[in-house]
C-alpha positions as CSV (number, residue, x, y, z in Angstrom):
1,M,-28.0,-16.7,-14.4
2,N,-27.3,-14.7,-11.2
3,I,-24.0,-15.4,-9.4
4,K,-24.5,-16.0,-5.7
5,E,-23.1,-13.3,-3.4
6,S,-20.7,-15.7,-1.8
7,E,-19.2,-16.5,-5.2
8,V,-18.9,-12.8,-6.0
9,N,-17.1,-12.1,-2.7
10,N,-14.6,-14.8,-3.5
11,Y,-13.3,-12.6,-6.3
12,C,-13.7,-9.2,-4.5
13,G,-11.5,-8.3,-1.6
14,L,-7.9,-8.2,-0.5
15,I,-5.2,-10.9,-0.2
16,L,-2.0,-10.5,1.8
17,V,1.1,-11.8,0.0
18,D,4.6,-12.3,1.4
19,K,6.6,-11.4,-1.7
20,P,9.8,-13.3,-2.1
21,A,13.1,-11.7,-3.1
22,G,13.8,-11.5,-6.9
23,M,10.1,-11.3,-7.9
24,T,8.5,-8.0,-9.0
25,S,5.2,-6.8,-7.5
26,H,3.8,-6.9,-11.0
27,K,4.6,-10.6,-11.2
28,I,2.6,-11.3,-8.1
29,V,-0.4,-9.5,-9.7
30,S,0.1,-11.5,-12.9
31,L,0.0,-14.8,-11.0
32,V,-3.2,-13.8,-9.1
33,R,-4.8,-12.8,-12.4
34,K,-4.0,-16.1,-14.0
35,A,-5.1,-18.1,-11.0
36,L,-8.5,-16.4,-10.8
37,N,-8.9,-15.7,-14.6
38,I,-9.8,-12.1,-14.0
39,D,-8.3,-8.7,-15.0
40,K,-9.1,-6.5,-12.0
41,V,-6.1,-7.2,-9.7
42,G,-3.8,-4.5,-8.3
43,H,-1.2,-4.2,-5.6
44,L,-0.9,-1.5,-2.9
45,G,2.6,0.0,-2.6
46,T,5.2,-1.4,-4.9
47,L,8.0,-3.5,-3.3
48,D,11.3,-3.4,-5.1
49,P,12.3,-6.7,-6.7
50,F,15.1,-7.3,-4.2
51,A,12.8,-6.7,-1.2
52,T,10.6,-9.2,0.6
53,G,7.5,-9.0,2.7
54,L,3.9,-7.8,2.8
55,L,2.3,-6.9,-0.5
56,P,-1.5,-6.3,-0.2
57,V,-3.3,-7.3,-3.4
58,L,-6.7,-6.0,-4.2
59,I,-9.0,-8.2,-6.3
60,G,-12.2,-7.4,-8.3
61,G,-14.2,-4.3,-7.4
62,A,-12.0,-3.9,-4.4
63,T,-9.3,-2.4,-6.7
64,R,-11.4,0.8,-6.7
65,L,-10.7,1.3,-3.0
66,S,-6.9,1.9,-3.3
67,D,-7.2,5.6,-2.6
68,E,-9.1,4.9,0.6
69,I,-6.6,2.3,1.9
70,M,-3.2,3.8,0.9
71,D,-2.8,6.3,3.7
72,G,-1.8,4.0,6.5
73,K,1.6,3.5,8.2
74,K,4.1,1.0,7.0
75,Q,6.9,-0.9,8.9
76,Y,10.1,-2.1,7.4
77,L,13.1,-4.1,8.6
78,F,16.2,-3.0,6.6
79,T,19.9,-3.4,6.5
80,I,22.5,-0.7,5.5
81,K,25.8,-1.8,4.0
82,F,28.3,1.0,4.7
83,G,31.3,2.0,2.6
84,K,29.7,2.1,-0.9
85,E,26.8,3.9,-2.5
86,T,25.1,2.6,-5.6
87,D,23.0,4.4,-8.2
88,T,19.9,2.3,-7.3
89,L,20.6,2.7,-3.6
90,D,20.5,-1.1,-3.2
91,A,22.7,-4.1,-3.9
92,T,21.6,-4.4,-7.6
93,G,23.1,-1.1,-8.7
94,R,26.4,0.2,-9.9
95,V,28.8,1.6,-7.3
96,V,29.0,5.4,-7.7
97,D,30.9,6.4,-4.5
98,E,33.1,4.8,-1.8
99,K,34.1,6.1,1.6
100,D,35.8,4.9,4.8
101,V,33.4,3.6,7.5
102,P,33.9,4.9,11.1
103,R,34.7,2.1,13.5
104,N,32.1,3.2,15.9
105,Y,29.4,3.6,13.3
106,T,26.7,1.9,15.5
107,E,27.1,4.5,18.2
108,L,27.1,7.3,15.7
109,I,23.9,6.0,14.0
110,K,22.3,5.7,17.4
111,D,23.1,9.4,18.2
112,K,21.6,10.5,14.8
113,L,18.3,8.6,15.1
114,N,16.5,11.4,16.9
115,S,17.0,13.7,13.9
116,F,15.2,11.1,11.7
117,H,12.0,11.2,13.8
118,G,8.9,13.1,12.9
119,E,8.5,15.1,9.7
120,I,11.7,15.2,7.6
121,E,12.6,16.0,4.0
122,Q,13.7,13.2,1.7
123,I,15.0,13.1,-1.8
124,P,13.7,9.9,-3.6
125,P,15.9,7.5,-5.5
126,V,16.5,8.2,-9.2
127,Y,15.5,4.6,-9.8
128,S,11.9,4.9,-8.7
129,A,8.4,5.0,-10.1
130,L,7.9,8.7,-9.4
131,K,7.1,10.5,-12.6
132,M,8.9,13.4,-14.3
133,N,7.2,15.0,-17.3
134,G,4.7,12.1,-17.2
135,K,7.3,9.3,-17.3
136,P,8.7,7.1,-14.4
137,L,12.2,8.1,-13.3
138,Y,13.5,4.5,-13.7
139,E,12.6,4.6,-17.4
140,Y,14.8,7.6,-18.0
141,M,17.7,5.9,-16.0
142,R,17.4,2.7,-17.9
143,A,17.3,4.4,-21.2
144,S,20.0,7.1,-20.8
145,G,21.4,6.9,-17.3
146,S,20.1,10.4,-16.4
147,I,16.8,12.3,-15.8
148,P,15.6,15.5,-17.4
149,N,15.8,17.6,-14.2
150,P,17.7,17.4,-10.9
151,I,16.3,14.7,-8.5
152,E,16.2,17.5,-5.8
153,T,13.1,18.8,-7.6
154,K,11.3,15.7,-6.3
155,K,12.2,16.4,-2.7
156,R,9.2,15.7,-0.4
157,K,8.2,15.7,3.3
158,I,7.8,12.3,4.9
159,F,6.9,11.2,8.4
160,I,8.9,8.8,10.6
161,Q,7.0,7.6,13.6
162,N,9.8,5.4,15.0
163,I,13.2,4.1,14.0
164,E,15.4,1.8,16.1
165,I,18.5,-0.3,15.7
166,V,17.9,-4.1,15.6
167,D,21.4,-5.4,15.1
168,S,24.8,-4.6,13.7
169,N,27.7,-6.6,12.2
170,N,31.1,-4.9,12.5
171,S,32.9,-7.5,10.3
172,E,30.4,-6.9,7.5
173,E,30.1,-3.2,8.2
174,T,26.3,-3.4,8.3
175,I,23.5,-2.3,10.6
176,S,19.8,-3.4,10.7
177,L,17.0,-1.1,11.7
178,R,13.3,-1.2,12.0
179,V,11.3,1.9,10.9
180,L,7.6,2.7,11.2
181,C,6.8,5.4,8.7
182,G,4.1,7.2,6.7
183,K,3.1,7.1,3.1
184,G,5.7,8.0,0.5
185,T,8.8,7.0,2.4
186,Y,11.6,5.4,0.4
187,V,13.7,3.2,2.7
188,R,16.5,3.1,0.2
189,S,16.8,6.9,0.5
190,L,16.6,6.6,4.3
191,A,19.6,4.1,4.2
192,R,21.6,6.6,2.1
193,D,20.8,9.5,4.3
194,L,21.6,7.7,7.5
195,A,25.0,6.8,6.1
196,K,25.7,10.4,5.1
197,A,24.7,11.6,8.5
198,I,27.7,9.8,10.0
199,N,30.0,11.0,7.2
200,T,30.2,7.9,5.1
201,V,28.1,6.3,2.3
202,G,25.9,3.2,2.2
203,Y,23.1,1.4,0.4
204,C,20.1,-0.7,1.4
205,S,21.3,-4.3,1.2
206,Q,18.2,-6.0,2.6
207,L,14.6,-4.8,2.9
208,R,11.5,-6.5,4.3
209,R,8.1,-4.9,4.7
210,E,6.5,-6.2,7.9
211,F,3.4,-4.2,8.2
212,V,0.9,-2.1,6.1
213,E,-1.6,-0.7,8.5
214,P,-3.6,-2.6,9.7
215,W,-2.2,-5.8,8.3
216,H,1.0,-7.8,9.3
217,V,3.1,-10.1,7.1
218,E,2.6,-12.9,9.6
219,N,-0.9,-13.2,8.1
220,A,0.3,-13.3,4.5
221,I,0.4,-16.2,2.1
222,S,3.5,-17.3,0.2
223,V,3.4,-17.1,-3.6
224,P,6.5,-18.7,-5.2
225,A,7.0,-18.1,-8.9
226,D,6.3,-21.7,-9.7
227,I,3.1,-22.0,-7.7
228,D,0.3,-24.1,-9.3
229,K,-2.6,-22.0,-10.4
230,E,-5.2,-24.1,-8.7
231,E,-3.2,-24.1,-5.5
232,L,-3.0,-20.3,-5.6
233,K,-6.7,-20.1,-6.3
234,N,-7.5,-22.2,-3.3
235,E,-5.1,-20.1,-1.1
236,I,-6.8,-16.9,-2.2
237,K,-10.3,-18.2,-1.5
238,A,-9.2,-19.4,2.0
239,N,-7.6,-16.1,2.9
240,L,-9.5,-13.4,1.1
241,I,-10.5,-10.4,3.2
242,P,-13.9,-9.1,2.1
243,V,-14.3,-5.5,1.1
244,T,-16.4,-4.7,4.2
245,E,-13.5,-5.9,6.4
246,I,-10.8,-4.0,4.4
247,L,-12.5,-0.7,5.7
248,N,-14.1,-2.1,8.7
249,S,-14.9,1.3,10.1
250,I,-17.2,2.0,7.2
251,P,-20.9,1.2,8.0
252,I,-23.0,-1.1,5.9
253,I,-26.4,0.1,4.8
254,E,-28.9,-2.4,3.4
255,L,-31.9,-1.0,1.4
256,D,-35.1,-2.7,0.4
257,E,-35.5,-4.4,-3.0
258,C,-37.5,-1.5,-4.4
259,Y,-34.2,0.4,-4.7
260,S,-32.4,-2.3,-6.7
261,K,-32.7,-0.6,-10.1
262,Q,-31.4,2.7,-8.8
263,I,-28.5,1.3,-6.9
264,S,-27.5,-1.2,-9.6
265,S,-27.3,1.6,-12.1
266,G,-25.3,3.7,-9.7
267,N,-28.0,6.4,-9.5
268,I,-28.6,8.7,-6.6
269,V,-31.2,7.6,-4.0
270,L,-33.2,10.1,-1.9
271,L,-34.8,9.0,1.3
272,E,-37.0,10.7,3.7
273,R,-35.1,11.0,7.0
274,N,-38.1,9.8,9.1
275,N,-38.4,6.7,6.8
276,S,-34.7,5.9,6.5
277,F,-32.7,2.7,6.6
278,I,-29.8,4.7,8.1
279,S,-29.3,4.8,11.9
280,E,-29.6,8.3,13.4
281,H,-26.3,7.9,15.3
282,L,-24.4,7.9,12.0
283,F,-25.3,11.6,11.7
284,Q,-24.4,12.6,15.2
285,R,-20.9,13.7,14.3
286,N,-21.3,14.8,10.7
287,N,-23.9,15.3,8.1
288,F,-21.7,13.6,5.5
289,F,-20.0,10.2,5.7
290,S,-19.1,7.1,3.6
291,A,-20.8,3.7,3.6
292,F,-21.1,0.4,1.8
293,V,-24.7,0.3,0.4
294,K,-26.4,-3.0,-0.5
295,V,-29.8,-4.1,-1.6
296,K,-31.5,-7.1,0.0
297,N,-31.4,-10.3,-2.0
298,F,-29.4,-8.6,-4.8
299,E,-25.7,-9.2,-5.6
300,V,-24.7,-5.5,-5.8
301,M,-22.8,-3.2,-3.4
302,F,-21.4,0.3,-3.8
303,Y,-19.0,2.3,-1.8
304,S,-21.1,5.4,-1.4
305,E,-21.2,8.9,0.0
306,I,-24.1,9.7,2.3
307,K,-25.3,13.3,2.9
308,F,-28.1,14.7,5.1
309,L,-29.9,17.5,3.2
310,I,-31.0,19.5,6.2
311,E,-33.2,21.9,4.3
312,F,-35.3,19.1,2.8
313,N,-35.0,16.7,5.8
314,Q,-33.8,14.1,3.3
315,I,-30.9,11.7,3.1
316,K,-29.0,11.5,-0.2
317,I,-27.2,8.3,-1.1
318,M,-24.6,8.8,-3.9
319,P,-23.0,5.5,-5.2
320,K,-19.4,6.1,-6.2
321,K,-17.5,2.9,-6.6
322,K,-19.1,-0.5,-7.5
323,M,-17.7,-3.4,-5.5
324,Y,-19.7,-6.2,-7.0
């Protein structure tokens, strides 16, 4: 029996979750899997267990779109605790260094912020999911307390679009900042580096992700660890973002039923340009673009590449990733 398209879409899309502190990103995925009784669930951009905030979760065939979605900007609100540095660069780790904190640290940080704008180099935390010799760094650290090669070998360039002071607390020797940054930025490393820039040490004591382009945490649902499966299922159905809205700049192309066998099998479809279902304006900028391709009255859709074969005056549809 065929499943209606509306029912398929209920299990194919993206849900925005406001992750609570103390819960892993993997735990969120596990709760969603159990609530929907499906295996294809994955999150975008791991949040550390101590962190809170926006965790986008892909469901069903939408999990295949992670590469197309991951390049957007992210915004974090974070707090630096000065005077101590930990091996994890957060409050859960072991103290590895201590140093006096300048009394005027807020003014000093303010003076240094310009040097943290734009493209900068960053050394990631040793406790991270980055791989060395095919194994995550945190696994080495948990097993032996060290990694095979210096962490400096993992130095990378990141992009900071904006960073600003939100608040400071002199009695606690903390400062809170908001940062809008590009892919691959470690806020724990940023906290460490800001502290070093004013000749002290520090760690990230609080971290909240507020934004993953184009989604804001204000639109996310809460998922406590003890949430009822049926309650979570209903929340997901009510708030699921369809795949065509996840990448809303991608056009949707609907073909006649005669192409159902080819598309359903993921086979290439060739169309004569003068008898095409594709609007001419889509080729005005480029002879190659991506689109969601559907078939009328069939519950199937592929994320596809579309190419205009100039020499044959044909349009080539190449299904790449099946959504449902």
